[in-house]
C-alpha positions as CSV (number, residue, x, y, z in Angstrom):
1,M,3.3,19.6,18.9
2,P,6.8,17.9,18.9
3,E,8.3,16.6,15.7
4,K,9.2,13.4,17.4
5,L,7.1,11.6,20.0
6,R,9.1,10.3,23.0
7,W,8.0,6.7,23.9
8,G,8.3,5.0,27.3
9,L,7.8,1.3,28.0
10,L,5.7,0.3,30.9
11,S,7.1,-3.1,32.0
12,T,10.0,-5.1,30.7
13,A,7.8,-7.7,29.0
14,R,9.1,-10.0,26.2
15,I,6.7,-8.4,23.7
16,N,8.6,-5.1,24.0
17,R,11.4,-6.5,21.8
18,A,8.9,-6.4,18.9
19,V,7.8,-2.9,19.4
20,I,11.4,-1.3,20.1
21,P,12.6,-1.6,16.6
22,P,9.8,0.1,14.8
23,I,9.7,2.9,17.4
24,R,13.5,3.5,16.6
25,A,13.1,3.1,12.9
26,S,10.3,5.7,12.8
27,A,11.2,9.4,11.8
28,R,8.5,10.4,14.2
29,G,9.2,8.5,17.3
30,E,12.2,7.8,19.8
31,L,12.4,5.4,22.7
32,V,13.5,7.3,25.8
33,A,12.4,5.4,28.9
34,V,11.5,2.0,30.5
35,A,9.8,1.5,33.8
36,S,9.8,-1.6,36.1
37,R,8.7,-2.2,39.6
38,E,12.3,-2.7,40.5
39,A,15.0,-0.2,40.0
40,A,17.7,-2.7,39.3
41,K,15.6,-4.5,36.8
42,A,14.8,-1.3,34.9
43,E,18.4,-0.1,34.8
44,A,19.5,-3.7,33.6
45,Y,17.0,-3.6,30.8
46,A,17.8,0.0,29.8
47,K,21.4,-1.0,29.5
48,E,20.6,-4.2,27.4
49,W,18.3,-2.2,25.0
50,D,20.3,1.2,25.1
51,I,17.4,3.1,26.5
52,P,18.3,6.5,28.0
53,K,16.1,6.6,31.2
54,A,15.3,3.8,33.5
55,F,12.5,4.3,36.2
56,G,12.2,2.1,39.2
57,S,8.5,2.5,39.4
58,Y,5.7,3.0,37.0
59,E,4.6,6.1,38.8
60,D,8.0,7.8,38.4
61,M,7.9,7.4,34.5
62,L,4.4,8.7,34.4
63,A,5.5,11.8,36.4
64,S,8.2,12.5,33.9
65,D,7.9,15.2,31.5
66,D,10.1,13.4,29.1
67,V,7.6,10.8,27.9
68,D,4.8,11.5,25.5
69,V,3.5,8.0,24.6
70,V,3.4,4.9,26.8
71,Y,3.4,1.3,25.4
72,I,1.7,-0.9,28.1
73,S,2.7,-4.5,27.9
74,L,1.7,-5.6,31.4
75,P,-0.4,-8.7,32.2
76,N,-4.0,-8.3,30.9
77,G,-5.5,-7.8,34.4
78,L,-3.4,-4.6,34.8
79,H,-4.4,-3.0,31.4
80,A,-7.4,-0.9,32.6
81,E,-5.7,0.5,35.8
82,W,-2.4,1.7,34.2
83,A,-4.1,2.9,31.0
84,I,-6.2,5.3,33.0
85,K,-3.2,6.2,35.1
86,C,-1.3,7.1,32.0
87,V,-3.8,9.3,30.4
88,E,-4.5,11.2,33.6
89,A,-0.8,11.8,33.8
90,G,-1.0,13.4,30.3
91,K,0.4,10.5,28.2
92,H,-1.0,8.8,25.1
93,V,-1.2,5.0,25.3
94,L,-0.7,2.1,23.0
95,L,-2.3,-0.7,25.0
96,E,-1.5,-4.2,24.3
97,K,-4.3,-6.5,23.5
98,P,-6.8,-7.5,25.0
99,F,-7.9,-3.8,25.7
100,T,-9.2,-4.8,29.1
101,I,-10.7,-7.9,30.7
102,T,-14.2,-6.6,31.5
103,I,-16.7,-4.5,29.7
104,E,-16.7,-2.2,32.8
105,E,-12.9,-1.7,32.6
106,A,-13.3,-0.9,28.9
107,D,-15.8,1.8,29.6
108,W,-13.6,3.4,32.3
109,V,-10.7,3.5,29.9
110,I,-12.7,5.1,27.2
111,A,-14.2,7.6,29.5
112,A,-10.7,8.5,30.8
113,A,-9.4,8.8,27.1
114,R,-12.3,11.0,26.2
115,R,-12.0,13.1,29.4
116,T,-8.3,13.7,29.0
117,G,-8.2,14.1,25.2
118,K,-5.4,11.6,25.1
119,V,-5.2,8.9,22.3
120,V,-5.6,5.2,23.4
121,A,-5.5,2.4,21.0
122,E,-5.5,-1.4,21.3
123,A,-2.3,-3.0,19.9
124,F,-3.6,-5.4,17.3
125,M,-0.5,-5.3,15.1
126,Y,-1.8,-7.4,12.3
127,R,-4.7,-5.0,11.6
128,H,-2.2,-2.3,10.3
129,H,-0.2,-4.9,8.0
130,P,-0.6,-4.5,4.3
131,Q,-1.9,-8.1,4.1
132,T,-4.8,-7.2,6.4
133,L,-5.6,-4.1,4.6
134,K,-5.5,-5.9,1.2
135,V,-8.0,-8.4,2.5
136,K,-10.3,-5.7,3.4
137,E,-10.0,-3.9,0.1
138,L,-10.7,-7.2,-1.8
139,V,-13.8,-7.9,0.3
140,E,-15.1,-4.3,0.0
141,G,-14.3,-4.5,-3.8
142,G,-16.6,-7.4,-4.3
143,A,-13.8,-9.8,-5.1
144,I,-15.5,-12.8,-3.5
145,G,-19.1,-11.5,-3.4
146,S,-21.1,-11.1,-0.2
147,V,-19.2,-12.6,2.8
148,Q,-20.9,-15.5,4.4
149,L,-18.4,-17.1,6.8
150,V,-15.1,-16.0,8.5
151,R,-13.1,-18.8,10.0
152,G,-9.9,-18.5,12.0
153,S,-7.4,-20.6,14.1
154,F,-4.6,-19.6,16.5
155,T,-2.9,-22.1,18.7
156,F,0.4,-22.8,20.3
157,T,1.8,-24.8,23.3
158,I,2.7,-23.2,26.6
159,V,5.4,-25.3,28.4
160,G,5.6,-24.9,32.1
161,G,3.0,-23.7,34.7
162,R,4.4,-20.4,35.7
163,D,3.1,-18.2,32.9
164,P,0.7,-15.2,33.5
165,R,-1.3,-16.4,30.5
166,L,-2.3,-19.2,32.6
167,D,-3.2,-17.0,35.8
168,P,-7.0,-16.5,36.2
169,T,-6.2,-13.4,38.5
170,M,-4.3,-11.7,35.7
171,G,-6.8,-12.2,32.8
172,G,-5.3,-15.5,31.8
173,G,-6.8,-17.9,29.2
174,S,-6.3,-18.7,25.4
175,L,-9.4,-16.8,24.4
176,W,-7.9,-13.5,25.8
177,D,-4.4,-14.2,24.4
178,V,-5.0,-15.7,21.0
179,G,-8.7,-16.1,20.4
180,C,-9.0,-12.4,20.3
181,Y,-7.3,-12.4,16.9
182,P,-10.0,-14.3,15.0
183,I,-12.6,-12.5,16.9
184,S,-11.1,-9.0,15.8
185,L,-10.8,-10.3,12.2
186,A,-14.5,-11.3,12.0
187,Q,-15.5,-8.0,13.4
188,Y,-13.2,-6.2,10.9
189,I,-14.5,-8.2,8.0
190,F,-18.2,-8.0,8.9
191,G,-17.9,-4.3,10.2
192,S,-19.9,-5.2,13.4
193,R,-19.9,-7.3,16.4
194,P,-21.9,-10.4,16.5
195,Q,-25.4,-10.7,17.8
196,E,-25.1,-14.0,19.4
197,V,-22.4,-16.5,20.3
198,F,-21.8,-20.1,21.4
199,G,-18.6,-21.3,23.0
200,W,-17.0,-24.4,24.3
201,Q,-13.7,-24.7,26.4
202,V,-11.4,-27.1,27.9
203,T,-9.8,-25.7,31.0
204,N,-6.3,-26.1,32.5
205,S,-5.6,-26.9,36.1
206,S,-5.5,-23.3,36.8
207,G,-9.0,-23.0,35.7
208,T,-8.3,-21.0,32.6
209,D,-9.2,-22.1,29.1
210,G,-6.5,-24.1,27.4
211,T,-8.6,-24.6,24.4
212,F,-11.6,-22.6,23.3
213,V,-13.8,-23.2,20.2
214,G,-16.5,-20.7,19.3
215,Q,-19.3,-19.7,16.8
216,M,-20.6,-16.3,16.2
217,Q,-23.7,-15.2,14.4
218,Y,-23.9,-11.7,12.7
219,E,-26.7,-9.7,11.3
220,G,-28.0,-11.1,8.0
221,S,-27.2,-14.7,8.9
222,R,-23.5,-14.2,8.6
223,L,-21.4,-16.6,10.6
224,A,-17.8,-16.9,12.1
225,Q,-16.1,-19.9,13.6
226,F,-12.8,-20.1,15.4
227,D,-10.5,-22.2,17.7
228,C,-7.7,-21.2,19.9
229,G,-5.6,-22.7,22.6
230,F,-2.4,-23.2,24.6
231,R,-2.6,-27.2,24.2
232,S,-1.9,-27.7,20.5
233,P,1.0,-27.1,18.1
234,F,1.5,-23.7,16.6
235,R,-1.0,-23.3,14.0
236,T,-2.6,-20.2,12.4
237,H,-5.1,-20.0,9.5
238,A,-8.0,-17.8,8.3
239,E,-10.5,-18.2,5.6
240,I,-13.2,-15.8,4.3
241,V,-15.9,-17.4,2.4
242,G,-18.0,-15.3,0.0
243,K,-20.8,-16.1,-2.3
244,G,-18.4,-16.0,-5.2
245,G,-15.1,-17.2,-3.9
246,T,-12.8,-17.5,-0.9
247,I,-9.8,-15.7,0.5
248,T,-7.4,-17.9,2.4
249,L,-4.4,-16.7,4.7
250,T,-1.8,-19.1,6.0
251,M,-0.3,-16.4,8.2
252,P,-3.2,-14.1,9.1
253,F,-2.2,-12.8,12.5
254,K,1.7,-12.7,12.3
255,P,2.3,-12.1,8.5
256,D,6.0,-12.1,7.6
257,E,8.1,-11.4,4.6
258,N,6.3,-14.3,2.8
259,A,2.9,-12.8,3.5
260,G,0.4,-13.5,0.6
261,I,-3.2,-14.1,-0.1
262,S,-4.8,-17.0,-1.9
263,L,-7.8,-15.6,-3.8
264,M,-10.3,-18.2,-5.3
265,R,-13.2,-16.9,-7.6
266,V,-16.0,-18.8,-9.0
267,D,-17.4,-17.8,-12.4
268,P,-21.1,-17.2,-11.9
269,Q,-21.9,-18.5,-15.4
270,T,-19.9,-21.6,-15.5
271,G,-19.1,-22.4,-12.0
272,D,-15.5,-22.8,-12.9
273,A,-13.1,-21.8,-10.1
274,T,-9.7,-20.0,-10.6
275,T,-7.2,-19.4,-7.9
276,E,-4.6,-16.6,-7.9
277,A,-1.9,-15.5,-5.4
278,V,-2.1,-11.9,-4.3
279,T,1.1,-10.5,-3.1
280,V,1.4,-7.7,-0.5
281,E,4.0,-5.1,0.3
282,P,6.5,-6.4,2.8
283,Q,6.4,-4.6,6.2
284,S,7.8,-5.2,9.6
285,L,4.7,-6.6,11.6
286,Y,4.7,-4.1,14.4
287,T,5.5,-1.0,12.2
288,G,1.9,-0.2,11.4
289,E,0.7,0.1,14.9
290,V,3.5,2.5,15.8
291,E,2.9,4.7,12.8
292,D,-0.9,4.5,13.4
293,M,-0.2,6.0,16.8
294,H,2.0,8.8,15.4
295,D,-0.9,9.6,12.9
296,A,-3.3,9.7,15.6
297,I,-1.3,11.9,17.9
298,L,0.5,14.3,15.4
299,K,-2.2,14.5,12.7
300,G,-5.4,13.9,14.5
301,K,-6.3,10.9,12.5
302,P,-8.7,8.4,14.1
303,P,-6.8,5.2,15.3
304,R,-7.4,2.3,12.8
305,V,-8.7,0.2,15.8
306,S,-11.3,2.4,17.3
307,L,-12.4,2.4,21.1
308,A,-15.8,1.4,20.1
309,E,-14.4,-1.7,18.4
310,S,-12.1,-2.5,21.3
311,R,-15.1,-2.4,23.5
312,D,-16.9,-4.7,21.3
313,H,-14.0,-7.2,21.4
314,I,-14.4,-7.5,25.2
315,A,-18.2,-7.8,25.0
316,T,-17.9,-10.7,22.5
317,I,-15.2,-12.4,24.6
318,W,-17.3,-12.2,27.8
319,A,-20.5,-13.4,25.9
320,L,-18.4,-16.5,24.7
321,Y,-17.1,-17.2,28.3
322,E,-20.7,-17.0,29.6
323,S,-21.8,-19.4,26.9
324,A,-19.1,-21.8,27.6
325,Q,-20.0,-21.7,31.3
326,H,-23.8,-22.2,30.8
327,G,-23.9,-24.3,27.7
328,R,-26.2,-22.2,25.7
329,P,-26.2,-19.4,23.1
330,V,-25.5,-15.8,24.6
331,A,-26.5,-12.4,23.1
332,V,-23.6,-10.0,22.9
333,P,-24.4,-7.2,25.3
């Protein structure tokens, strides 16, 4: 097993610029390659970001023996196809969220990962941040008692019409892009996927959801609510409500150097409430997912976001879309 894992970028997507620094900062990784469908584009990108190798096709990079791990930042509709091609070419994969855009595709990717023995993990960067890990610790430690409700919001405005996140053929839609964050947070806190969901959507001219609002019911009458969209100002928020208090996050999905937690506890005897600020260790947002891949590949640790959990994310989103289409509650398959 190499001491350093050699990373390749599959596409020149904008999100790459968030992942490049933590790969380079890691003692266990190095960025060696980038691939594009056009050789000139790959070469220009490699020059801009000082990447040693540029490949004019995705297939050429997968055929190279110089790449161990591939970060896939392609449009959502291409995730499954290229994740499978990567593992079949002997590469480990960090797959940008959402994992896939159908349950069937998720099953194909999971089967390919198991068949080849390669690590595949969904890139939910916030799940690895100290803020998120601290929230889980507080919940499991009983800081707010039994959790009853998880609420989350994530919206921003897309300006212009030529964005793959608006393209229905590429898995566009706000639920896939930003709604998946509060969905994953609720699953993380409750430790399971919901049993039943209800969703409402407002569609764009392209037919994709520009706004989506959902409710989810979990075993034990526990609930989650969220809204997401591309038609509102940037806003992000999360609240976890327990029998004995609440945890509030003003930057739950993109915590920065100001990341912190507001913890409100209620005295069971007097009913008096006290609030405290819980600070967390500063960490670059994308560092955790890179180091999690290194741990999984080099040390054999299970990825923090499991394949089963990623499949549950897709199943939940599909149930929400079905509910919004038919106007009724839908069981999560």
